[in-house]
N, C-alpha and C positions, 0 to 999 in steps of 0.2 A: 390780812389777819393771819397771825401765827399762833397756834395753840399746841399744847402737848397732847391733847386728846386726838386719837387716831380716827375716830368715827365721826366724820363731818358729812352730813347729808344735806345737799343743797335742794331747796324747793321754794314754794311760794306759800305765804301765809294765807290761809283761807278763812280763818275765823279767830276771834279773840274775845274773851269775856273777862272783865275785871270783877273780882270779888272784893271783900273788905280789905284784904292786904295782899292777896295773891291773884294773879291772872292765869288763865288757862288758854293757851294758844295752840291752834292746829295748823300744822305745816304739811302741805301735800308734797310728798317725795315720789314723783313718778307714779301717781295713782294710789299710793299708800299714805295714810294719814298718821303723823306723829304728833302727839300732844305733849306740850311742855308746861310745867307749872313754874312760873317765875314771879318775882315781886312786882307789884304795880309800878313801883319806882323805875324798874328796869324797862318796862313797856314805854314809859314816858321818856326816859333818857335815850333809848334807842329809836324812839319815834316809830314804833311798830304799827303797821296798818295792813288790812286785808289787801291782797294783790302784790305786796312787796316781796321781793326775793329775800330769803333768809336761810340760815343753816341751822339744822338741828344737830347739836353737838352732844354726843353720848359719851359719858365717862362713868364707868361702873354702872350703877343703877340710876344715875341722874341724866336728865335731858336738859340741856341749856340751849339758848338761842343766841346766834351771832349774826351780825350784818356787816357788809363792807362799808 
C-alpha cells in the first residue's frame, strides 16, 4: 500500500459497528484506541473484521482505514 498520508498507524481491529450509512471501527494501536468513521460500503469492500490487522491513516482531521 502506498499513500501520500504520512501518519499510518498499524494495529488490530478490536470492534466495528455499522450504522445506517456509516460504520465506526476501533483499532488498537499498541494499547491506544483509534476510532474511524467510514462508509458501510468500505467495510464490506475491505472485508473488515475484528482481529484483523489494519492501518489507521490520519490525514488532517480525518482518520481512514487501510489494509494490505
